[in-house]
C-alpha positions in Angstrom: 0.0 0.0 0.0 1.3 3.5 -0.9 2.3 5.8 1.9 -0.4 8.5 2.6 0.7 12.0 1.6 0.1 14.0 4.7 -1.9 12.5 7.6 -2.7 13.7 11.1 -0.1 13.7 13.9 -1.8 10.7 15.6 -1.9 8.7 12.4 1.7 9.5 11.7 2.9 8.4 15.1 0.9 5.2 14.8 2.6 4.6 11.4 6.1 4.9 12.9 5.2 2.7 15.8 3.9 0.0 13.4 7.4 -0.8 12.2 8.8 -4.1 13.7 12.4 -3.2 12.5 12.9 0.5 13.4 12.8 1.3 17.1 11.6 4.5 18.8 15.1 5.9 19.4 15.9 5.6 15.7 12.6 7.3 14.7 13.1 10.2 17.2 16.7 10.8 16.1 15.7 10.8 12.4 12.8 13.2 13.0 15.2 15.5 14.9 17.8 15.2 12.1 15.4 16.2 9.4 13.8 19.0 11.6 10.4 18.0 10.0 7.1 17.9 11.8 6.2 14.2 12.3 3.3 14.2 9.8 5.6 15.8 7.1 8.4 13.4 8.1 6.1 10.3 7.5 4.9 11.7 4.2 8.5 12.3 3.1 9.8 8.8 4.0 9.8 7.5 0.4 11.8 10.5 -0.8 14.2 10.4 2.2 14.8 6.7 1.5 15.2 7.3 -2.2 17.7 10.0 -1.5 19.7 7.6 0.7 19.1 9.8 3.7 17.4 6.9 5.5 17.8 3.1 5.1 15.2 1.1 3.2 13.6 -0.4 6.3 12.5 3.0 7.4 9.8 2.8 4.7 9.5 -0.9 3.9 8.6 -2.2 7.4 5.7 0.1 8.1 2.3 -1.7 8.5 -0.6 0.4 7.5 -2.8 -2.6 8.2 -1.8 -2.3 11.9 -2.5 1.4 11.8 -6.0 0.8 10.5 -6.7 -1.8 13.1 -5.6 0.6 15.8 -7.9 3.4 14.5 -10.8 0.9 14.3 -10.1 -0.1 17.9 -10.1 3.5 19.0 -13.4 4.2 17.3 -15.1 1.1 18.7 -15.6 2.6 22.2 -15.5 6.0 24.0 -13.3 4.2 26.6 -10.6 3.6 24.0 -7.8 6.2 23.7 -4.6 6.4 21.7 -2.0 8.7 23.2 0.9 9.6 21.0 4.4 10.8 21.9 3.6 14.5 21.4 0.1 14.3 22.9 -0.4 16.7 26.0 -1.6 13.6 27.9 1.5 11.6 27.2 3.4 11.1 30.5 6.6 13.1 30.3 8.3 10.6 32.6 8.2 8.0 29.8 10.4 10.2 27.7 13.2 9.4 30.2 13.4 5.9 28.7 16.0 5.1 26.1 13.2 3.5 24.1 10.0 5.4 25.0 6.7 4.0 23.5 5.7 6.2 20.6 2.0 5.4 21.3 0.0 4.2 24.2 -3.3 2.4 23.9 -5.4 3.3 27.0 -8.7 1.7 28.0 -10.4 3.7 30.7 -9.2 7.0 32.3 -6.1 8.4 30.5 -5.8 11.2 33.0 -4.4 8.7 35.6 -1.2 8.4 33.6 0.0 11.8 34.9 -1.1 11.3 38.5 1.3 10.3 41.4 1.8 6.6 41.2 3.5 3.8 43.2 4.1 0.4 41.6 3.2 -2.6 43.7 4.7 -5.8 42.2 5.6 -9.3 43.3 5.5 -13.0 42.9 2.8 -14.7 40.9 2.9 -17.5 43.5 2.3 -15.2 46.4 2.2 -16.4 50.0 -0.8 -15.6 52.2 1.4 -13.2 54.1 2.5 -11.6 50.9 -1.1 -11.0 49.8 -2.0 -9.6 53.2 1.0 -7.2 53.0 -0.2 -6.1 49.6 -3.6 -5.3 50.9 -2.2 -3.4 53.8 0.0 -1.1 51.7 -2.7 -0.6 49.1 -5.2 0.5 51.8 -2.6 3.0 53.3 -1.5 4.4 49.9 -5.0 4.9 48.6 -5.7 7.1 51.7 -2.9 9.4 50.3 -4.7 9.5 46.9 -1.8 7.7 45.3 -2.5 5.7 42.1 -1.5 2.0 42.4 0.1 0.7 39.3 0.9 -3.0 38.5 1.0 -5.5 35.7 -2.3 -7.4 36.0 -0.4 -10.7 36.6 -1.5 -13.4 39.0 -0.5 -13.1 42.6 0.7 -9.8 44.0 -0.3 -7.8 41.0 -3.9 -9.0 41.0 -4.3 -8.5 44.7 -2.9 -4.9 44.4 -5.5 -4.0 41.7 -8.3 -5.7 43.5 -7.7 -4.2 46.9 -7.2 -0.7 45.5 -10.7 -1.0 43.8 -12.2 -2.2 47.0 -10.9 0.9 48.8 -12.3 3.2 46.1 -8.8 4.0 44.8 -7.5 4.4 41.3 -5.4 1.7 39.7 -3.5 1.3 36.4 -2.7 -2.1 34.8 0.1 -2.0 32.3 -0.3 -5.1 30.1 1.9 -7.1 27.7 -0.8 -7.7 25.1 -2.7 -5.7 22.6 -5.5 -3.5 24.1 -8.2 -5.9 22.8 -7.1 -8.9 24.9 -6.4 -9.7 28.5 -3.6 -11.9 29.9 -4.1 -14.0 32.0 -7.6 -14.7 30.8 -8.8 -15.4 34.3 -8.2 -11.7 35.0 -10.8 -10.6 32.5 -13.3 -9.7 35.2 -10.6 -7.8 37.2 -9.8 -5.9 34.0 -13.4 -5.0 33.6 -13.6 -3.9 37.2 -10.6 -1.6 36.7 -12.2 0.1 33.8 -15.6 0.4 35.6 -13.9 1.7 38.7 -12.3 4.6 36.9 -8.9 3.0 36.4 -7.0 2.3 33.2 -5.5 -0.5 31.2 -2.4 0.6 29.3 -0.3 -1.0 26.6 2.1 0.0 23.9 1.2 -3.1 21.8 -1.1 -2.9 18.8 -4.5 -4.7 18.7 -4.2 -8.5 18.0 -0.9 -8.7 19.7 -0.3 -11.9 21.8 1.5 -12.0 25.1 5.0 -13.1 23.9 7.7 -13.6 26.5 9.8 -10.6 25.4 6.7 -8.3 25.9 6.9 -8.6 29.7 10.2 -6.8 30.2 9.0 -4.1 27.9 5.8 -3.8 29.9 7.9 -3.7 33.1 9.9 -0.7 31.9 6.7 1.3 31.5 5.6 0.4 35.0 9.0 1.5 36.4 9.0 4.8 34.5 5.4 5.8 35.3 5.8 5.5 39.1 7.6 7.6 41.7 8.7 4.3 43.3 8.4 0.6 43.1 7.3 -1.5 46.1 8.4 -5.2 45.9 6.2 -7.3 48.2 7.7 -10.7 47.4 10.0 -12.0 44.7 12.2 -15.0 43.9 15.8 -14.2 43.2 15.2 -14.8 39.4 12.0 -13.1 38.5 10.4 -10.4 36.3 9.7 -8.5 39.5 13.4 -7.9 40.0 13.7 -6.7 36.4 11.1 -4.0 37.2 13.0 -3.0 40.4 16.3 -2.8 38.5 14.7 -0.7 35.8 13.3 1.6 38.4 16.7 2.0 40.1 18.3 2.7 36.7 15.8 5.5 36.2 16.7 7.0 39.6 13.4 6.0 41.1 12.8 4.8 44.6 12.9 1.0 45.2 11.2 -0.4 48.3 11.2 -4.0 49.5 9.3 -5.8 52.2 11.4 -8.2 54.3 10.0 -11.7 54.8 10.6 -15.2 56.1 14.2 -16.1 55.5 13.1 -19.7 54.7 10.7 -18.8 51.9 12.0 -18.5 48.3 9.5 -15.6 47.7 11.5 -13.5 50.2 14.9 -14.0 48.6 14.4 -11.3 46.0 13.4 -8.7 48.5 16.3 -9.5 50.8 18.7 -9.3 47.9 17.2 -5.9 46.9 17.7 -4.6 50.4 21.3 -5.8 50.3 21.7 -3.8 47.1 20.4 -0.6 48.7 16.6 -0.8 48.3 14.7 0.8 51.2 13.4 -1.7 53.7 9.8 -0.9 54.5 7.5 -2.2 57.2 4.8 0.5 57.1 3.5 3.1 54.7 5.5 5.9 56.4 8.7 4.3 55.2 7.4 5.0 51.7 5.9 8.4 52.2 9.1 9.7 53.9 11.0 9.0 50.7 8.5 10.9 48.5 8.2 14.7 47.9 6.1 16.3 50.7 3.5 17.6 48.3 2.5 14.0 47.4 1.0 13.0 50.7 -1.7 14.7 52.6 -0.8 15.8 56.2 -4.3 15.5 57.4 -4.4 11.9 56.5 -0.9 11.4 58.1 -2.4 12.7 61.3 -5.1 10.0 61.1 -2.4 7.4 60.7 -0.5 8.8 63.7 -3.7 8.5 65.7 -4.2 4.9 64.7 -0.6 4.1 65.6 -1.1 5.6 69.0 -4.1 3.4 69.5 -2.0 0.4 68.5 0.8 1.3 70.8 -1.7 1.2 73.7 -2.1 -2.4 73.0 1.7 -3.1 73.1 1.3 -5.1 76.3 -1.7 -7.0 75.1 -0.7 -10.6 75.5 -3.2 -11.8 72.9 -1.9 -9.5 70.2 1.7 -10.3 71.1 0.7 -14.0 70.7 0.0 -13.5 66.9 3.0 -13.7 64.6 3.4 -12.0 61.2 3.4 -15.6 59.8 0.4 -17.8 60.2 -0.3 -18.6 63.8 -2.7 -21.4 64.7 -5.4 -20.6 67.2 -4.2 -23.2 69.7 -0.8 -21.6 69.7 -2.4 -18.2 70.3 -4.4 -19.4 73.2 -1.5 -21.3 74.7 0.7 -18.2 74.5 -1.9 -15.8 75.9 -3.4 -18.2 78.4 -6.9 -17.3 77.3 -9.8 -19.7 76.8 -10.5 -20.4 73.1 -13.9 -18.6 73.1 -12.6 -15.5 74.7 -9.6 -15.4 72.4 -11.8 -15.8 69.3 -14.0 -12.9 70.4 -11.1 -10.6 70.9 -9.4 -11.7 67.7 -12.6 -10.8 65.8 -12.5 -7.3 67.4 -8.9 -7.0 66.3 -9.7 -8.2 62.8 -12.4 -5.5 62.5 -9.9 -2.9 63.7 -7.3 -4.0 61.1 -4.8 -5.4 63.6 -4.9 -9.0 62.5 -6.3 -11.0 59.6 -8.0 -14.4 59.7 -6.3 -16.8 57.2 -6.5 -20.5 56.5 -4.7 -22.2 59.4 -5.1 -19.4 61.9 -4.3 -15.6 62.1 -1.5 -13.2 61.0 -0.6 -9.9 62.6 -0.7 -7.1 60.0 2.5 -5.2 59.2 3.0 -2.0 61.1 0.6 -3.1 63.8 
């Protein structure tokens, strides 16, 4: 198909992004070299190639079919948005990347992309404690009006999105597929809930793109770049989660890690990150103190301080002290506290309602920061 003469800016950026041979850095450097507006640059590609100013692949590898599919996707729903490199809504933080996405396909609320975000990521095979830690940090960060960003994966990612929605917060899922499909498929309902809850699904991949293995590191770099910091809840020593953390560190972003059980493989990655200089966190204040002061809301911090004072008054409570951060069986709790089972259950229920402990299969766990 012949190259269109002069198209809109959006169409032109889509055209450049459709190439599977020429990367974003090459396109941006070539546009800067010619000093042409992007739409004129695209229209002039055949001439530039013919004049040997650009290699043949700069024109031969463009896919106008992919561009048409993208425009069809955009027109199919008012929830579908295409944000290009020079769009006012394009997050400026992504331009720090050596290979920034030339286009973003957004389903849902594109305004979230420029809000203050924290990435919460971790193991797909998350432990019960890891899931509870995720919920705890989501609840606290949502109170500060911080957007929770993750990758829609099983385990920690899914819990982070879900808990944020339950708390009425905003969440962004950056995906490794085209905007017309969800991976894993079992998270289709969660994806729908994110959109319905005012959140956003974001991808740089064109419609009809499958979740190939090399897409996930590309997705992770967007997560790292969008966020002020990355909180790693759990991770094995060799995992995509650590890739995200490394990308965040390379961009000069904050990296936070939650310590865990030294005998669990899911904790090895966090402990390694801490050894490499990541911030060890046990409560939300450890995160907020590393962020610019204009991000968090002092009024809500006062509420948190009040809650901590309430918790401190229970410091000598033998029952609360009898519950560990790992799963603690009820018979162990009653033995340690010397309380009858019925009395202990009643008090534990009260503590659960107050957010001090959580009931899990096999017993109870004390919540972090409590």
